C-alpha positions in Angstrom: 15.6 -53.3 100.6 15.4 -52.4 96.9 18.4 -49.7 95.4 16.9 -46.5 94.4 16.6 -46.7 90.6 18.4 -43.5 90.3 21.6 -44.5 92.1 21.8 -47.5 90.0 23.8 -47.1 88.0 22.8 -48.1 84.0 25.6 -50.7 81.8 23.8 -50.3 78.7 25.6 -48.4 76.0 24.4 -45.0 75.6 23.6 -43.4 72.2 26.5 -41.0 71.9 24.9 -37.6 70.5 26.4 -34.8 68.6 25.2 -32.2 71.0 24.1 -33.8 74.4 20.1 -32.7 74.4 19.7 -32.3 71.0 18.4 -34.9 68.6 19.1 -35.3 64.5 22.5 -33.4 64.5 24.4 -35.4 63.0 27.4 -37.5 64.9 30.8 -36.7 65.2 32.9 -39.4 63.7 36.5 -39.8 63.8 36.9 -42.2 61.1 35.1 -39.8 59.0 38.0 -37.7 58.4 40.8 -40.7 58.0 41.7 -41.6 54.7 43.6 -44.2 53.5 45.2 -42.7 50.5 45.4 -39.5 48.7 44.3 -39.3 45.5 45.7 -37.4 42.3 43.6 -34.2 40.9 44.6 -34.7 37.3 46.4 -31.3 37.0 47.6 -30.0 33.6 48.5 -26.2 32.4 49.5 -25.2 28.2 52.8 -23.2 29.0 53.6 -21.3 25.5 56.8 -21.1 23.9 57.2 -17.2 25.1 56.6 -18.0 28.7 58.6 -20.7 28.7 61.7 -18.2 27.7 60.9 -16.1 30.4 61.0 -19.2 33.3 64.3 -20.0 31.5 65.6 -16.8 32.2 64.7 -16.3 35.4 65.8 -19.6 36.4 69.0 -18.4 35.3 68.7 -15.4 37.0 68.7 -17.4 40.4 70.9 -19.2 39.4 73.3 -16.4 39.2 72.6 -15.1 42.9 74.2 -17.5 44.6 77.6 -17.0 42.3 80.1 -14.3 43.4 80.6 -10.8 41.6 83.8 -10.8 40.1 85.4 -7.5 40.9 86.1 -4.9 39.0 89.2 -4.7 37.1 91.9 -2.6 37.8 93.3 0.2 36.0 96.9 -0.2 35.3 99.4 1.9 37.4 101.1 4.1 34.9 97.0 5.2 33.4 97.1 8.8 34.0 95.3 10.6 37.1 93.6 13.7 36.5 92.7 14.0 40.4 96.1 13.8 41.6 97.4 16.2 39.6 94.3 18.9 40.2 95.2 18.2 43.9 99.0 19.2 43.2 98.1 22.2 41.2 95.4 23.5 44.2 98.4 22.8 46.5 100.5 24.9 44.6 98.0 27.7 44.3 97.6 28.2 48.0 101.6 28.0 48.5 101.9 30.7 45.9 99.4 32.8 47.6 100.5 32.1 51.0 104.1 33.1 49.9 103.2 36.7 48.4 100.5 38.0 51.0 103.7 36.9 54.0 106.2 38.5 51.6 104.1 41.8 51.5 103.6 41.8 54.9 106.7 41.2 56.1 108.8 43.4 53.1 106.7 46.3 52.7 108.0 49.8 52.4 104.9 51.0 54.5 103.9 53.5 51.9 101.4 55.9 51.4 99.5 53.6 48.2 97.1 55.9 45.8 93.6 56.9 47.8 90.2 55.4 47.1 87.2 56.6 46.2 85.9 57.5 49.6 81.7 56.9 50.0 79.5 59.6 52.2 79.5 56.9 55.0 83.0 57.0 55.8 83.4 60.8 54.8 80.7 61.7 57.9 82.4 59.0 59.9 85.9 61.4 59.3 83.7 64.4 60.1 82.0 62.8 63.7 85.5 61.3 65.0 88.3 64.2 64.2 85.5 67.2 65.5 86.2 65.8 68.9 87.5 67.6 71.7 89.5 67.0 74.8 86.6 67.8 76.9 84.8 64.6 74.7 84.1 60.5 75.7 83.4 58.2 73.5 81.7 54.9 74.5 83.6 52.3 71.9 82.5 48.7 71.9 84.4 45.4 71.2 82.3 43.3 69.5 84.4 40.7 67.9 85.3 37.9 68.5 89.1 36.7 68.8 89.0 35.2 65.6 88.3 38.0 63.9 91.6 40.2 65.0 93.2 40.1 61.8 90.5 41.6 59.9 89.0 43.6 62.7 91.7 45.2 64.2 93.0 47.8 61.9 89.3 48.2 61.3 89.9 49.5 64.8 93.6 51.0 64.7 92.0 53.6 61.9 89.0 54.7 64.4 91.0 54.9 67.3 93.8 57.0 65.6 91.4 59.8 65.4 90.4 60.0 68.4 93.7 59.9 71.2 94.4 62.0 68.3 92.2 65.0 69.1 92.8 63.8 73.8 89.0 62.7 73.0 88.8 59.8 76.1 87.2 55.7 74.7 85.3 54.6 77.2 85.8 51.0 76.3 83.7 48.0 77.4 82.5 44.0 75.0 80.1 41.9 74.7 82.6 39.3 74.3 84.3 37.3 77.1 87.5 38.5 75.7 86.8 41.9 74.5 88.3 43.7 77.3 91.7 42.1 76.8 91.5 42.6 72.8 91.3 46.4 73.4 94.2 46.3 75.5 96.8 44.8 73.4 95.5 46.9 70.6 95.8 49.8 73.2 99.3 48.6 74.1 100.3 48.7 69.6 98.8 51.8 68.4 98.5 54.6 71.3 101.3 57.2 71.6 102.3 58.3 75.3 100.4 61.6 75.2 96.8 60.2 74.7 94.4 59.8 77.3 94.4 56.7 79.5 90.8 54.7 78.1 88.3 53.8 80.9 87.8 50.0 81.2 84.1 49.5 81.6 84.5 45.5 81.6 82.3 43.2 80.0 78.7 43.2 79.2 77.0 40.1 79.5 73.4 38.9 78.3 73.3 39.7 74.3 70.0 42.3 73.9 69.2 41.7 77.3 72.6 43.5 78.1 71.7 46.1 75.5 68.8 46.9 77.4 69.9 46.9 81.0 72.9 49.4 79.2 70.5 51.4 77.9 68.2 52.2 81.2 70.5 52.7 83.9 74.4 52.7 82.8 75.5 53.5 86.5 73.8 50.2 87.7 75.4 47.8 84.7 78.9 48.9 85.2 79.0 49.6 89.0 83.0 49.1 88.8 85.4 48.3 86.1 87.7 46.1 85.1 90.0 47.3 88.5 87.3 46.3 91.3 86.6 50.6 90.9 83.8 52.7 90.4 84.5 55.2 87.9 81.4 57.3 88.6 82.6 58.4 92.1 83.9 62.1 92.0 87.6 61.4 93.7 88.0 58.9 90.4 91.4 58.6 88.5 88.5 60.3 85.7 86.2 62.6 86.8 84.3 63.7 83.6 82.3 60.5 83.9 80.3 62.6 86.6 78.8 64.0 83.2 77.8 60.6 82.5 74.4 59.7 83.2 72.9 57.8 80.2 74.5 56.5 77.0 73.1 59.6 75.5 75.8 61.4 77.3 78.8 60.3 75.2 80.0 62.0 72.2 79.4 59.5 70.1 79.1 55.7 70.4 81.2 53.5 68.5 80.4 49.4 67.6 83.0 47.0 66.2 81.8 44.3 65.6 82.3 40.7 62.8 78.5 39.9 63.2 75.5 41.2 61.3 73.0 40.1 64.3 74.7 41.7 67.0 75.0 44.7 64.8 71.3 44.2 65.0 70.9 44.1 68.4 72.7 47.5 68.9 70.4 49.1 66.6 67.6 47.6 67.9 68.5 48.2 71.9 70.7 51.1 71.7 70.1 53.8 69.5 66.6 54.7 70.0 67.9 56.3 73.2 70.5 58.2 71.6 68.8 60.9 70.7 71.1 62.9 68.8 74.5 61.1 69.9 75.8 59.8 66.5 76.0 56.5 66.4 79.3 54.8 64.4 79.4 51.1 63.4 83.1 49.8 62.2 81.9 46.0 60.1 83.5 43.2 59.3 83.5 43.2 55.2 80.7 40.5 55.4 78.4 42.3 57.8 78.8 45.4 56.0 76.1 45.1 53.6 74.0 43.4 55.3 73.6 46.8 57.8 74.1 49.2 54.9 70.3 49.7 54.7 70.3 51.2 57.7 71.9 54.1 56.9 69.9 55.8 54.9 67.2 54.9 57.6 68.9 57.6 59.5 69.7 55.0 61.9 73.6 55.3 61.9 75.7 58.4 61.0 78.8 56.8 59.6 79.8 53.1 58.9 83.0 51.6 57.9 83.3 48.0 56.0 86.3 46.2 56.0 89.6 46.7 55.0 88.8 48.2 51.8 86.5 51.0 53.9 89.2 51.5 56.6 91.3 52.0 53.6 89.5 54.5 52.3 89.0 56.8 55.9 92.4 57.2 56.4 94.6 59.6 54.6 97.4 59.0 52.6 99.4 61.4 54.6 98.7 59.9 57.9 98.6 56.3 57.3 98.3 53.8 59.8 100.7 51.3 60.0 98.9 48.5 61.1 96.6 48.7 58.6 99.3 49.8 55.7 100.6 46.2 56.4 97.2 44.9 56.0 96.3 46.0 53.2 99.7 45.3 51.3 99.3 42.3 51.9 95.2 42.1 50.6 96.1 43.7 47.5 98.8 41.4 46.9 97.0 38.5 47.3 93.9 39.7 45.2 96.4 40.9 42.4 97.8 36.8 42.5 94.4 35.4 42.6 92.6 37.3 39.8 96.3 36.7 37.6 95.2 32.6 38.6 92.3 33.1 37.6 92.8 34.9 34.1 95.7 32.2 33.2 93.7 29.3 34.2 90.4 30.3 32.4 93.4 30.3 29.1 95.0 27.4 30.0 91.4 25.8 30.6 90.2 27.2 26.6 93.6 25.5 25.0 93.1 22.5 26.0 89.6 22.2 25.7 90.1 22.7 21.8 92.5 20.2 21.9 90.9 17.3 19.4 93.3 14.3 20.8 92.1 15.9 24.3 88.6 15.2 23.7 89.0 11.7 22.6 91.6 10.8 25.3 88.8 11.9 28.3 85.8 10.2 26.4 88.5 6.9 26.8 89.0 7.3 30.3 85.4 7.8 30.7 84.5 4.8 28.8 87.0 2.6 31.0 85.2 4.1 34.4 81.9 2.8 33.5 80.6 -0.5 34.5 
């Protein structure tokens, strides 16, 4: 039996093709890619003399990168250092200012100082507060942080002096968590024994939203006072509050603030609901200029700004002890600062006009250059 020709294996060598099944294609031969040696290719470049110089410069730059940079020469220890002298001078000036202000605060005779020119808004404030009666209820808002107490307490003392003198009842609230404590601390310092006891409503949170709630519903915003009792009941300790149903029923609304943004919140949220109730601001020196334009729009009926405004508010015949103590230290500090500015300017002009000093200054500047 003969085997099938297709099953027999052909042992004859077959012709290898580059791609099986395709003819007339160059076959792949490994010998084609083998080389016995690499023949050098003749190559020459003509380099000019300036290019030679540039190549040498580049080589020197690369060589210097591996070398460490020597540290700069230290100036001699005996050389004059102006920075140390300036530091000593600043410390001396600060110490003199502190001692001057402290001495005026501690050893002032508390005598009334000369009266200042009184602006129209302060005159209006004085007229409103001194026109109160024993039947008046005045809403006072403490809207400043404890850090501003040094400036704001004398200002508040000047305002409360007229309120307590007229036997009006101050109703105190606070938009700061510690405002009620600051109010109680202030009243312990300035409240005379015969004055009416203030009513502490407590803390009003929420910023502008809290002020809107105060405007819409005063009694629901403060259902209880700081003692946990309702001040609106007929048998409460303050029956006069029965006549107060909204914020417009107060004889006046006074805001003690050290922040212009908080003062704007009061103007935007509370002032439109006051109707004819006088609205007065007692502001710090930094906030007063930003709120002053509201006076021309009749949105404010009075304003006191800073220690200077409080000093202008009080009359020389009736000085406030706390305000007078602050004013003495403030005035002494201003005079000492002005004296230092004038003397320092004169000394600088004399030193700058010295030719020898100019030469030494230029030499120091050259030594500092690398």
